C-alpha positions as CSV (number, residue, x, y, z in Angstrom):
1,X,22.5,19.6,21.8
2,X,24.6,20.4,18.7
3,X,26.5,17.0,19.0
4,X,23.1,15.2,19.5
5,X,21.8,16.8,16.3
6,X,25.0,15.9,14.4
7,X,24.7,12.3,15.5
8,X,21.0,12.3,14.5
9,X,21.8,13.7,11.0
10,X,24.5,11.1,10.4
11,X,22.1,8.3,11.5
12,X,19.3,9.6,9.3
13,X,21.7,9.8,6.3
14,X,22.8,6.2,6.9
15,X,19.2,5.1,7.0
16,X,18.4,6.9,3.8
17,X,21.1,4.7,2.1
18,X,19.6,1.4,3.3
19,X,15.9,1.8,4.2
20,X,12.5,0.8,2.5
21,X,8.9,2.0,1.8
22,X,5.5,1.1,3.2
23,X,4.0,-0.7,0.2
24,X,6.6,-3.1,-1.1
25,X,5.9,-6.5,-2.6
26,X,5.2,-9.6,-0.5
27,X,7.5,-12.6,0.0
28,X,7.5,-15.4,-2.6
29,X,6.7,-18.4,-0.2
30,X,3.8,-20.7,-0.8
31,X,0.3,-19.4,-1.0
32,X,-1.1,-21.9,1.5
33,X,0.6,-20.3,4.5
34,X,0.7,-16.8,6.0
35,X,3.5,-14.5,5.0
36,X,4.5,-11.7,7.3
37,X,6.6,-8.6,6.8
38,X,7.7,-5.6,8.8
39,X,9.4,-2.4,7.7
40,X,11.0,0.7,9.1
41,X,11.4,3.7,6.9
42,X,12.4,7.4,6.9
43,X,10.1,9.8,5.2
44,X,12.1,13.1,4.5
45,X,8.8,15.0,4.4
46,X,7.8,18.6,4.3
47,X,4.6,19.3,6.3
48,X,2.0,22.1,5.7
49,X,-0.5,22.6,8.6
50,X,-3.3,25.1,8.3
51,X,-5.1,25.8,11.6
52,X,-8.6,27.3,11.3
53,X,-8.6,31.0,10.4
54,X,-4.8,31.1,10.5
55,X,-1.8,31.1,8.1
56,X,-0.4,27.9,6.9
57,X,2.5,26.7,9.0
58,X,5.3,25.2,6.8
59,X,7.6,22.7,8.4
60,X,10.5,21.6,6.2
61,X,12.4,18.4,6.7
62,X,15.4,20.3,8.0
63,X,13.1,22.0,10.5
64,X,11.7,18.6,11.5
65,X,15.3,17.2,12.1
66,X,16.3,20.3,14.0
67,X,13.2,20.3,16.2
68,X,12.4,16.7,16.5
69,X,11.6,15.3,20.0
70,X,10.4,11.9,19.0
71,X,9.4,10.0,15.8
72,X,8.6,6.5,14.6
73,X,7.6,5.2,11.1
74,X,6.9,1.6,10.4
75,X,4.6,-0.9,8.8
76,X,3.4,-4.4,9.3
77,X,1.8,-6.7,6.6
78,X,0.4,-10.2,6.2
79,X,-0.6,-12.1,3.2
80,X,-2.2,-15.5,2.5
81,X,-3.1,-16.6,-1.1
82,X,-4.8,-13.5,-2.6
83,X,-5.7,-11.9,0.7
84,X,-3.6,-9.3,2.6
85,X,-3.5,-7.0,5.6
86,X,-1.6,-3.7,5.9
87,X,-0.9,-1.4,8.9
88,X,1.1,1.8,8.6
89,X,2.1,3.9,11.6
90,X,3.6,7.4,11.8
91,X,4.2,9.3,15.1
92,X,6.0,12.7,15.3
93,X,6.5,15.3,18.1
94,X,8.0,18.6,16.9
95,X,8.7,21.9,18.6
96,X,9.8,25.2,17.1
97,X,10.0,29.0,17.8
98,X,9.3,31.6,15.1
99,X,9.8,35.4,15.3
100,X,8.1,37.9,13.0
101,X,4.5,38.5,11.7
102,X,1.9,35.7,11.5
103,X,-1.9,35.5,11.4
104,X,-3.3,33.5,14.3
105,X,-7.0,33.2,14.8
106,X,-7.7,36.1,12.4
107,X,-5.2,38.4,14.2
108,X,-1.9,39.6,12.8
109,X,0.7,39.1,15.4
110,X,4.2,40.7,15.5
111,X,6.3,39.0,18.0
112,X,7.4,35.5,19.0
113,X,5.4,32.3,18.3
114,X,6.2,29.0,20.0
115,X,4.7,26.2,18.0
116,X,4.6,22.5,18.7
117,X,3.0,19.7,16.7
118,X,2.2,16.1,17.9
119,X,0.8,13.9,15.2
120,X,-0.4,10.2,14.9
121,X,-1.2,8.9,11.5
122,X,-2.5,5.3,11.3
123,X,-3.6,3.5,8.1
124,X,-5.3,0.1,8.3
125,X,-6.5,-1.8,5.2
126,X,-7.3,-5.2,3.9
127,X,-6.5,-6.2,0.3
128,X,-7.5,-8.7,-2.4
129,X,-5.1,-9.4,-5.3
130,X,-6.9,-8.7,-8.6
131,X,-3.9,-9.2,-10.9
132,X,-0.8,-11.5,-10.8
133,X,0.9,-12.1,-14.1
134,X,4.2,-13.2,-12.5
135,X,5.8,-9.8,-13.3
136,X,3.0,-7.5,-12.5
137,X,0.6,-7.4,-9.5
138,X,-2.3,-5.3,-8.3
139,X,-4.2,-5.4,-5.0
140,X,-7.5,-3.8,-4.3
141,X,-7.5,-2.2,-0.8
142,X,-10.3,-1.0,1.6
143,X,-9.9,0.2,5.1
144,X,-9.5,3.4,7.2
145,X,-7.0,6.1,8.1
146,X,-6.9,7.8,11.5
147,X,-5.1,11.1,12.2
148,X,-4.6,12.9,15.5
149,X,-2.9,16.3,15.3
150,X,-2.4,18.8,18.1
151,X,-0.7,22.2,17.4
152,X,-0.2,24.0,20.7
153,X,0.6,27.7,20.0
154,X,1.9,30.3,22.4
155,X,2.6,33.9,21.2
156,X,4.1,36.9,23.0
157,X,3.5,40.5,21.9
158,X,5.0,42.8,24.4
159,X,3.0,42.4,27.6
160,X,0.3,40.3,25.8
161,X,0.6,36.5,26.1
162,X,-1.8,34.1,24.7
163,X,-2.1,30.3,24.2
164,X,-4.3,28.2,21.9
165,X,-4.2,24.6,20.9
166,X,-5.8,23.8,17.5
167,X,-6.3,20.0,17.1
168,X,-8.0,17.5,14.9
169,X,-9.0,13.8,15.4
170,X,-10.4,12.2,12.2
171,X,-11.3,8.7,10.9
172,X,-11.7,8.4,7.2
173,X,-12.7,5.4,5.1
174,X,-10.4,4.7,2.2
175,X,-10.2,2.5,-0.9
176,X,-7.2,2.1,-3.2
177,X,-4.8,0.0,-5.1
178,X,-1.2,-1.1,-4.6
179,X,1.2,-3.3,-6.5
180,X,4.5,-3.7,-8.3
181,X,6.0,-4.3,-11.7
182,X,9.2,-6.3,-12.0
183,X,12.0,-4.7,-14.1
184,X,14.5,-7.6,-13.6
185,X,14.7,-10.5,-11.2
186,X,15.9,-8.1,-8.5
187,X,14.7,-4.6,-9.4
188,X,11.0,-3.5,-9.4
189,X,8.7,-0.5,-9.5
190,X,6.1,-0.3,-6.8
191,X,3.0,2.0,-6.4
192,X,0.2,2.8,-3.9
193,X,-2.8,5.0,-4.3
194,X,-5.8,5.5,-2.0
195,X,-8.5,8.1,-1.4
196,X,-11.5,8.5,0.8
197,X,-13.5,10.7,3.1
198,X,-15.0,10.9,6.6
199,X,-17.4,12.7,8.8
200,X,-15.0,15.6,9.6
201,X,-13.0,15.8,6.4
202,X,-14.1,16.5,2.8
203,X,-11.3,14.3,1.2
204,X,-8.1,12.5,2.0
205,X,-5.8,10.9,-0.5
206,X,-2.3,9.4,-0.7
207,X,0.0,8.5,-3.6
208,X,3.3,6.7,-3.5
209,X,5.7,5.5,-6.2
210,X,9.2,4.0,-5.8
211,X,12.0,1.8,-7.0
212,X,12.9,-1.3,-5.0
213,X,15.6,-4.0,-4.9
214,X,15.1,-7.5,-3.6
215,X,17.9,-9.0,-1.4
216,X,17.8,-12.5,-0.1
217,X,16.0,-11.8,3.1
218,X,14.8,-8.3,2.8
219,X,13.8,-5.5,0.3
220,X,15.3,-2.0,0.1
221,X,13.6,0.8,-1.7
222,X,13.2,4.5,-2.1
223,X,10.6,6.8,-3.8
224,X,8.2,9.7,-3.2
225,X,5.1,9.8,-1.0
226,X,2.3,12.4,-0.9
227,X,-0.5,12.5,1.8
228,X,-3.2,15.1,2.1
229,X,-6.3,16.0,4.0
230,X,-8.9,18.7,3.1
231,X,-10.8,19.2,6.4
232,X,-14.1,21.0,6.4
233,X,-14.8,21.3,10.1
234,X,-12.9,21.5,13.4
235,X,-9.8,23.5,14.3
236,X,-7.7,22.4,11.4
237,X,-8.4,23.1,7.8
238,X,-5.7,21.4,5.8
239,X,-2.7,19.1,6.3
240,X,-0.2,18.0,3.7
241,X,2.8,15.7,4.1
242,X,5.0,15.1,1.1
243,X,8.6,14.1,0.3
244,X,11.0,11.3,-0.5
245,X,11.2,8.1,1.6
246,X,13.6,5.2,1.9
247,X,13.6,2.1,4.1
248,X,14.0,-1.7,4.5
249,X,11.3,-4.4,4.7
250,X,12.0,-7.8,6.4
251,X,10.1,-11.0,5.7
252,X,9.4,-13.8,8.3
């Protein structure tokens, strides 16, 4: 297991040096044909999960790496003339064991808590380009974001053992903007901002900003991304994911 984690850390470090973000600029081919792009990226994020009537569970990026069973982060985009499509997918499966005192379901527990988290986050949006000056672009976006989070918990206090599995499955409608500003013929700044709400969440919003570099056949970029839900019903109250990202985007 130790050697596996060492290999994983080395791989993640290498990816951080070469990978790109989920909202980079489109290719520069003709406007009369569809342009497609796909990206893989690493989001070195900290997660804060608050089950209903419970303390917030903080999961640092080092905890994620140490306890990661499976993850995938990627995007797919398409553009024709001023119209565009965006799909962003995140999947994570984490497991961890904590000892000490924690509040679970309005009870203070002194003992061992086995926590697992499986999460799907999918963002789908369509866009229309409002601004294109040649060096600066802005797209208006509208779509939806889906989140599925399950947090199975098992705690042992002497002879007492108990299991619970807070979960949440939410669709939110979102609107937002994204774009870029060229600094040189290769370097650019990119940004993304959206917000919305749904039946089972009061608000959700996301912000991203980064610096990118255009190679001949792909872009590489890094920056910071923040994603948050305030949930007003169900077994989860809040979820925040934030941290730096890096990745590569290919055009075809």
